[in-house]
N, C-alpha and C positions, 0 to 999 in steps of 0.2 A: 474586429477580427472574428471570423467564424471558428467555433470550437470544434476540435476533432471528436471529443466526447463530452456530452453534457448530461449530467445526472440531476434529475429534478425530483425532490421530495421522496426519495427512495425510502421504503419501509420494508424491512425483513424481520420476520418474527419466528420464534420457535415455541411450539406448544409442548410443555413438559409437565410432568406430574406435580412439580412444585408450583406451576403457574405459567403465565404468558411472559416470555422473554422478548423484549423489544431490542434485539441486537443492533439493528440499524433503524433509527427513528427520525424520519424526515430529513434525510441528508441530501444536500445539493452542492454540486461543484462542477467546475469546467476544466478540461485539459485542452491545450492547444498544441499545434504541430511543433515537433523538434524542441520540446522542452522537457526538463526533468523536474518532477513535482514530488515533494515528500509528504507522506501521510503518517502523522506522529501521534502516539498516545500509549497509555499503559496497556498491558496485556488484558484482554477481555473487553476492550472499549468498542470493538466493532470494526476495527481496521480491515482485518482479513475478510470478514463476512461481507463487508461492503464491496470488496473487489471480487469475491466469489459470486456475488450477486450480479455484477457486470458480466461475468462469464456464464451466468445461469448454471452454476455448479452447486446450488443449494440442495441438499438432500431433502426430498419430500416423501413422506413426513420425516422428522417433525418440523423441518423448516419450510417457510413459504414467503415469497415476495408478495406482499399484500397491497402495495401501492407505489406510485411514482412512475417515472419515465427514464429510460436510458437511451439517449439519442446518439447514435454512432453512424457517421457518414449519411446523415439524413434519415435514418431508419430507427424506429423505436424497437430496441432488442427485446423488450418485454412483450411485444406483439407476436414474437416468434415462440414456438414450442421449444422447451429446453433441450429436447432430444430430436428436434426436427431438422430437416436438411439445411435450413437457413442458418441456424446456430452452429451446426457442424461445419459449415463452410467458413464461418467466421473464426471459431476457436482454432488457434494454431496458425491460421493463415493471416488473419488481420489483427487479431488480439491474442497475444501469447502470454504465458505466465512462467516465471522462474520461481519454483516452489522452495519452501523453507528447508525441507528435508529431502535430499536427492534420492535416498534409498526408497522413499515412498513414491517418488515421482518416476523412478525407473523400474521397469519390469525385470526382476532378478533372473528369469529363465529365458530372456531374449538377449541376443547380442546387441551391441550398440548400433551396428549396421542396420539391423532389422528395425530398431526403434526409431532411428533417424530417417530411414528411407520410407517408412510407412507414411509419414506426414508429407514427404516430398511427392510420393506417388499419388496420394489422395488429393492434395491441394494444387500441386503444380503439374500433375499429369506426366511426371517423368517416368521413363522406363527404368529397368533395374540397373543398367550400366550407368546411366546419367545420374540417377539418385545416389548410387554408391560413390561416384566421383564427388558429388556435392557433399555427401556426408563426410568424406575424408577431408575435403577443403574446410568444412566448418570445424572439425576437430583440430585441424592445424591452426585455424584462426584463434581458437581459444587456448592454444598452447599445449595441446596433448602431443607428447613426443612419439615419433614413429607411428603417426596416425594411420598410415596405410595398413599396418599390421594390427594395431590395437583396436581398429574399428570392428574386428571380429571377436573381441573379448567381451566378457560379461561384466556387469556392474560391480560384482564382488571383487574383481581383480584390480579395482582402482581404489585409491585413497579417497577420503572425504572431500578434499579440495579438488581432486581430479574429477570426481563424480559431479560436483557442482559445476565444473567447467562443461561437462557433457550436457547438463541440464540447460546451461546458457546456450550452448550450440543448438540444442533441440528447439529452444524458444525462438531463436533467430533464423533458423534454416529456411523458413518460408518468407522472409522479409516482411514481418508484420509491421503495421503502422503504430500499434500501441503495445507496450510491454509492461507487464505488472510484475514487479519483483517483491515477493512476499517474504520479508525477513531473509534475504538470500544468503546471508553469511552467519546466521546465529550460532550454528553448531561448529564453527571453525575457529581456529586460533587467530590471534590478532594479526599476525603477519599475513596469513592466507586471506583473511578478510580484506585487508588493504589491497592485496594483489587482485582479488576478484572484483572488488568495487571499481578499481581503476579499469579493469578489463571490461566490465559492464558499461562503464561510461564511454570508453573508446568505441566499443562495438555499437552502441546506440547512436553515437555521433556519426560513425561511418555508414550505418544503415539508415540514417535520417529518420529515426523513430522517436516516438514520445515514450518517456519512461516514468512510471510511478514507483517510488521506493516506499514500501510499507515497513515501518521500523519504529522502535522505541528509542533508538539511538540518535539523539540530537546532533551529535558530532558528525554523523554520516550525512544528514540533511544539510548541515551547515556547509559542508565541503562540496556536495554534489547538486543540491536542488536549487532551482531559481525561485520556486514558490513553495509554501508550506500550508497544509491544512492540519489543524490540531483537533483530535477527537477525544471526547470524554463521554462515557456512558451511552454510547450509541449515536452521539450527535457531534457535528463540527461546531466547536466553540470559538475558534479563532482561525482566520485565514489572511494571508498576505504574502508579500515578498519575503524571502529569507532574510535579507538585510534589514527590513523594517521590523520583523518579528524579533530578531535578536537584538536590535538596537532599542526598540521600545515595545516590549510585550505589553498587552493590555489585560487579558483575562488573568485572574488570580491563579488559575491552574497553570497557564503558560509561564507566568512569573515563577511559580513554585518549581516547575520542571527545570528552568534555567538556573535557579538557585541551588539545585541539587548537583550541578555539574562542577567539578573542581576546575579551577583556572590556573594557568601557568604563573600568573602574577599574584596569586593568592598568598596571603600571609600564612605561615606554617601554623600559627596558633588559631587562625580563623577556621571555624567549623562550618561544615555544610549544613544547610537549613532544609530539613525534610518537610514534605507536605504532611501535615497532621492527618490522622484518621486513616480510613481505608476506603478503597473504591466502592461504590454502591453496588448492591445486588440488582441485577436487571430484571428480576422477577417481580412483577406487579409494582414497578417503581412509581413513586408519587409524581404528580404532574409538575411540581415546582422544580427549580433548578437542581440538578443532581449533585452539583458541587457545594450546595448550601451547607451541609454539615461540616465541611472541611474549610469553609471560606472565612477569612478574617476581615473581609471588606463588605460583608452583606448588608443590605438595607432592609427596612421593614417591608418594602415592596417585594423583595425576594421571597419572603415567607408566605406571601399571599397570592401572587400572580403565577401564571404558568411559566414554563421555561422561556426565557427571553429569545426573540428571533435574532438572527445574524443582522447586525446593523453596521453600515459603512461609517467608520470614524474618520478615516483619511482616505486618500486615493488608493483604492484596491486593498485597503486594510479593514477587515470586518471582525466583529466580536459579538459574542452572545452573552451579554452581561449588563444588568441594569446599572450597576455601580460605574461601569466604564462609560456608559452613554449619558451620564449626567454632564452638566455644563463644566463642572470642575472635578474630574475624577482624581481621587487622591489615594496615596498609598499603594499604587499599582505599578510601581517601577522596581527595577532590580537594584537600584543604587541606594 
């Protein structure tokens, strides 16, 4: 099956006063049409930067995409200038993003109508009347009451949940093929989170788009994603179907993440098992496996060799771990 988006050996770095930060370090993955994929990991592991790199929204300086390929619809997006006409025609029209904080995504001094119609007029060449009609329809689809009147309101006149619905409407208004949801419900209460995630899922299904959910919440990807990529310290360390990763996680980091999640059938006296240590600093990071200081399953090879490559262990189940790729991996299950 041909991939809608194929990222190959992507490297994004930031030059800081403290040193070189390898925020995305040799990351490769594929997205196919009409699927939902979860990108999971701790804060600072490179999830968002990898997706901003796809959109070429990395601030230069200090950031820079220094290597790799991003193949979308047969074209390498990194061959286009970040602010060139080719990328401007793709952003919003073919690849759209639902941002984490709606108040930073929305312009506080422009009405919703102006912010929605701008993309419609630019990408779909709609006139003012048609674009306004489409804007109202999109607000109705995401559940904004009295959309015909509220389309002329400003972002500050809406609650946090309603603003996020507006951001979803903006992302979907031009019928993009790929939607990136970057922690889309982090700042909202649990009830609103559930409502918006269901809304995003239904909208993506109706619009026949591919969705990437960037999150640290494994419960979200368990419910909505068909496949999962787990990131740690700028790299993908495990990849597979959601069912397989939850049934038999391989990488010690993935195992640790799952052990941190409370279960409904868990004994009241049973304690959650945290991952020992702290995430590594990405400044001038050693070439060996970044999880080594926190790993209880490390081998002597882990201390000597460079970071292990992603290796296929089972059908479409990949892991970056020397201990997992031995003939008899031991101690790497959640039971």
